[in-house]
N, C-alpha and C positions, 0 to 999 in steps of 0.2 A: 529809255524805248527812244530810238535813231532817226523811224518814220516821221517826216515834217508833217506837218500838221495844216492841213489844208480848209479854209473857210469861200465854201461859196455863197455867194450872194443871193437872193430870191424877191427883188427889187417891187414887183407889184400881183405876181398871180393871179388867178381866173377872174376869183371875186371882188374884193375890193377894190377902188373906186377913188376918185377926190373927196369924195365926200365921207370916207375913213377918214383920209389924211391929203391934205391939199398936195402936199411934195411926191403922191405916189405918180411915178413914172405911167403914160400910158401913149406915149406918141414915141418913134424911132427916135427922135433927140432927145428926149426926154429918158428913155431908158441909155441911153449911151452917156449923158450927162451924170447920169446915176455909177454906170460901168468903169467911168473914170474917176469917180471918186470913192468907189467900193476897194480900187485898183490900190490907191495910196494909201487905204488904209488897212490894206492886208490881205485882200480877197483874191483867190486863185482863180475862182467860176465867177461865171453870172448862170443862171438859169433863168430864163428870160419868158415870157408868156406877152403873144402881140392882142392888139384889142383890133374892131371892129368900127367903124365910122360912126357906133351907137355906144363905143367902149366894153363893148363884150367882150367874154374870149373867143378868139377861133383859133383854128389851125388852117387859115390861111395862108399858101405858100409864098404870095403875093409880097405880104406883109411881114411873113419870117424875112424873105431876102433884102426888106430893107430896114427891117431891125438891127440883123447881124451884120449889114455891112456898113450900118450907123455903128456900130459897137467896137466893129472893125478901123474903122476911123478915130475911133477916140483913143482906143487904145492896143491896135496892132494884135499882135499874139499873144499878148502879157496876160491874158485871159481866156479860159478857156469857155467857149460858146458853148452854151449849153441851151436847147430845145426845148420845148415837152408836148407829149401826145394827150395831154388829157384830155380824158372825155368829158367831163364834167354834163353828164348824162347825154351832152348832144351825139357825139364820134362813136360809129363805129371800129369793130376793130378794122375792117379792110380799111376805112377814111384815115386811121393812126398808122397803118402799115403803108397805105397813099405816099401822105406825108413825107415819110420817112425817104420811102426809093423818089420822089421826085426833089427831096431837097441833098438828101445823104449831107448830113451836116456834120460838124467837130466831133457834137455828142451830143445825146437826146438822152430825156428821159423817158422811161415806160412803165408804167400801171400794170405790176403782175399779172391783176385779176380782173384789169382791161384789154388787154391785149392776148389773155389767154384764159378766158370765162371756161370755169372749171363745165364740164360738161358739151364743152362745145368744139365742132372739128378746131384742132392745130395746127394742120399742118404752112397754114399760109404764117400763122407768128414766127414757128422755126424756121420757114423757110428764110423768114426776115431777117432771124439771129444768124444764120449762118451767110446772105447777102453783108449785113453788118459787120462782121467779122471779116471778111474776106476786104473790105472796101476799110478798113482800121477807124471803125467807128465806135467811139467811144462811148456804148450807151451803159445806161445806170437804172437798176428796175428797181422799181419802186414796191415795197412793200409795207403794209397797214400795220399789220399782228406779226408775234413772233412764231406763229405756225405756220405761215408762207415760207418761212425758212425749210423747212422739211418739204414742202412743193416744189422748193427751188431743187432741193438734192432729189426729187423724186425724178423730175423733167432732166434732170440732167441723166441721170440714171438710163433713162430709157432714151437719150439721146436728140431732146427736142431743145434740149438749153448746153451752150460748150460747159466744160468742164469746170467747175468753182476752182480758184477764188473769182469771184464775181463780184461786179460795184453794184453796192445795194445802197439804195436809201432807205433808212426806218424813218419811219412816222409814228411821230407818238401825238394823242390829242387830233381832235377834227376843229371845222368853225364851231362850237360850240363857248359858252361862256367861262366853262370849266379850263377848257384847255388841257394841258397836258398832261400824264402821271408820273410820278416818280416809279410806281410800278410800272409801267408800260417798259420803260430803259431798263430794267431789274428783269423784266421777262427773254426783252431782247440778250445780253450782255448773257443769262441762264442757258437760253438757246445756242448758243457757240456763233454770235454772230461775228467774232474777230475773225475766224475763218476766211472771213470775206474782206475787201476792202470795203468797208462800211461807211457812209456817212447820216450824220444824226439831222433830224428833222422836227421841230417839237411846237405848237400853235400855243400862245399866250404868254402872259409878261414872265414867268419864267426859266424863256428858251435860252440864255445866258447859261445858266444853270444847267443848266440840260448839256450846253456846249459844254463846259469844262470840266461834266463828267464824261462824257462822250471822251473827251482829247488824253483822259488819263485813262482811258478804258481800251486807247487804241485806234477808236473812231476821228472821223473829220464833222466837221459843221455845216449845217445851211441855215442860212438866218438872212432875214429883212422884212419887208413889210408882207409877202406873202402869206407871214402867219403869225405875226407879231410884229406892234408899235408902237413898243415901250421898251427904255432902257432899263437895265436892273436894277434900279433903284424906283421904278415904278413912274418915274417921270417920259411923258412922251417923247421920243424918240424925232430928234429934227431932222431925221435924215438917212437913208440907207446906212450911209458910211458910219454914221455913227453907231450905227448898231456892229457893225463889221469891225469895228475900232474896237466896241465895248467886249465885245469875245476875242477877240487878238489880247487884249491884256487879260482879261479874266480866264485866258487858258494860256497865259504864258508858266504857271506854274508847274506844267507838263511837263515843262523841259524840253518839250520838241519847238524845234522851231516853225516858227510859219512858212507854207510851202509856198514857191511859185507855180504858175501856169505847168511851167515845164516837170517842176517836181509831179505835178499831179498828172500829165499826160503818161509820165516813165513807170507811176506807182500802179497804175491804171494797168497798166500789163504785166506785175510784179507778183509773184505771191504775196500774201499775206502774210 
């Protein structure tokens, strides 16, 4: 297997706070600090959320601009900088679309079930994907179960999404004590997720083991405090960078070299 292995760091997420881990980055400067450390540990991308003055998840464009600028100052173009449109039960598809249109970021992650809720009007979201294609935005579609791969295919056949391969983030687990289960990854692999440029996200302390399996199956990794606060040995991770480094070490056996940001950018546009 010759395609490089990309690690994205997800340093904060929408829900965890410093009560969960004192090193969890909340401000732009803290996010930039973690970005630089993760880059040194082997990351090629940062997936970032921003928080309001109360520490709550927000899709505020100005706060995103501040955080993106801080990360760029810290790492230049050595990380793909990805924002999220995650709704967290607060934001409508129209508000998510408006954020992307205002920012036109280098990269954005968008949950399929949030941007295109089944049974609702699809035209605004379909038009957004056209605009992102024209702008060269590196969008990543989040799915929460293998069955959503069939929906991606159906939407592409109807012309509402571009033809694949697409950049897909496959999520295993939720914000529960159990976290991800091996069966979830089995199901994604059985559903031929490898036809896409795919990345794995797994909740809980078994995160690194999921990334190791994904690396051997041709996938990439998204790791960090958004989904997991522990190292592979079960001890508390001292930082996001420590999780990135542990992932890089565990996945080296796949024989794939670590991807740079430019590798990831180029691979996003190449067939799987």
